[in-house]
N, C-alpha and C positions, 0 to 999 in steps of 0.2 A: 352538540352545541358548539364545542371549540372549533370544529371544522367550519361552521358557518361564520364564526367570528373571524377566523383566519382568512376565509374567502372574501369577506367584506373589507377587511384591512388591506388585502392585496389589491382589490379593485380600487379602493380609495387611493392607494399609493400609485397605482397605474394611471389614475386620472390626474394626479399631481405632477407626474413626470414631464408632460409637455410644458407645464407652467415653469418648472425649474429650468428647462432648456429654452426658454423664450429668447428670441433674438432681439437685439436692440440695434437700431440704425441711427447714424448721426449724419446730417448733411446741412448744407447751407441753401436756403431758399433764394428766390430771385432778388430779394431785398438785402441778402447777405447775412441774414439772421441764422444762427446755428439752431437746428431743430433736431429733436430726438423723437423716435417713433418705433413701433414694433413691426412696421412694414416698410419696405423701401418706398421712396417717394415716387409719385407719378409726375410725368412732365419734366420740366427743366429744373434740375437740381444739380448743384455742383458738389464735388468732393463727398460722394456717398461712401460711408465706411460702416462696415458691420462691426459692432463693438461686442467683444466677448468678456467674460468675467475676469479673465487674466489681465486684460488691459485696464480694468478698473481698479486693480490693486496697486498699492504703492510698491516701488521697487524693494523696499525693506521687507514688506509683508510677503512679497513674492519670494524673496531670498530665504526668509524664515520658513515659509511653507516648503520650499524646495529642500532645505536642509532637513526638515522634519521627515519629508518623504524619503530622502536618502538614508537617514538613520533607520527608519522603519524597514526599508529595503535591505540594509546591511544586517539588521537583526534577523529578519526573515531568512536571508541566505545562510546566516550562521546556524539558525535552528534547523534548516533543511539539511545542511552539511552534517550536523550532529546526528540527526535522525538517520541519514544515509549510513553514517559510520556505525551507529548502533545496530541497524538492520544487517549490515555486512558482518559485524561481530557475531550476532545471533545466528546468521547463516553458517558461519565458520564453526561455531559451537555445535550447531545441529549436525553439520556434516561430520564433525569429529565424533559426536555421539553415535551417529549412524555407523561410522567405521568401527567404533569400539563395540557396538552391538553385533556387527557382522563377525568381528574377531571372536567375541565371546560365544556366539552361536557356533562358529566353526570349531572352537575348542570343545564345547559341550558335545557337539555331534561326533567329533573324533573320539572323545572319551566313551560315549555310549556305543559307538561302533566297535571300539576295542573290547568293551565289556561283552557285547553280543558275540563277536567273532572269537574272542579268547576262550569262551566257555562252550563254543559250538563244536569243538573237536575233542571229545573225551578220549583219554588214553585207553589203549587196549589193555593196559595193566589193571585199570579199574574195573574191568569186566564189561565195559561198554564197547559198542561197535565204533571203530574209528570213523569220524566224519558224520556220525549219525546222532541226532539229539533224541533224548527220551521225551516222552509225552510231558513229564513233569518239568523238564528244562524248557520245553516250548511254552508251557503255560507261564513259567516264571519270567521268560524273556518277552512275552507278549506286550507288556507295557513299554519296554524299551524299543521294540520294533514299531509300535504305534508312535512313539516319540520321534523316531527316525523318519517315519513316513510323513508325519505332520510338519515337523520343524526342519528336517534336513533334506527332504526330497528323495529319500531312499525308499526303494521298494524291496524291503527285506522280507 
């Protein structure tokens, strides 16, 4: 139902638009009488002028309307400038946050790599084979390797 009401309102306003933009003409007829009409005159008429809404206003009213328009324009431009500055500030913050996240990720990845690589080479003194991980070490490091594969792009 609200859609039908909106549609009817839009059609009604569309029908009123030509009336709001009606043209008014002023001219002098053959007798010298000033005549007003919504159509230009036929035949012999002198000094035919199309009158618009602005020419019907007093100069003071036109000046007041112009001042009001300029004030609204100034406020709108100020609001647009504030919005643009705020958007730029948010962009800078987001870029800074993204840089900070990249740095944090790089630090975490380096830490996990060091943990995986540091324990990857057992000493021969411990009875292990140098450069060879035991099955238990592989199982223990599996979550770290998964982290590196998912978050750091490593194929470990």
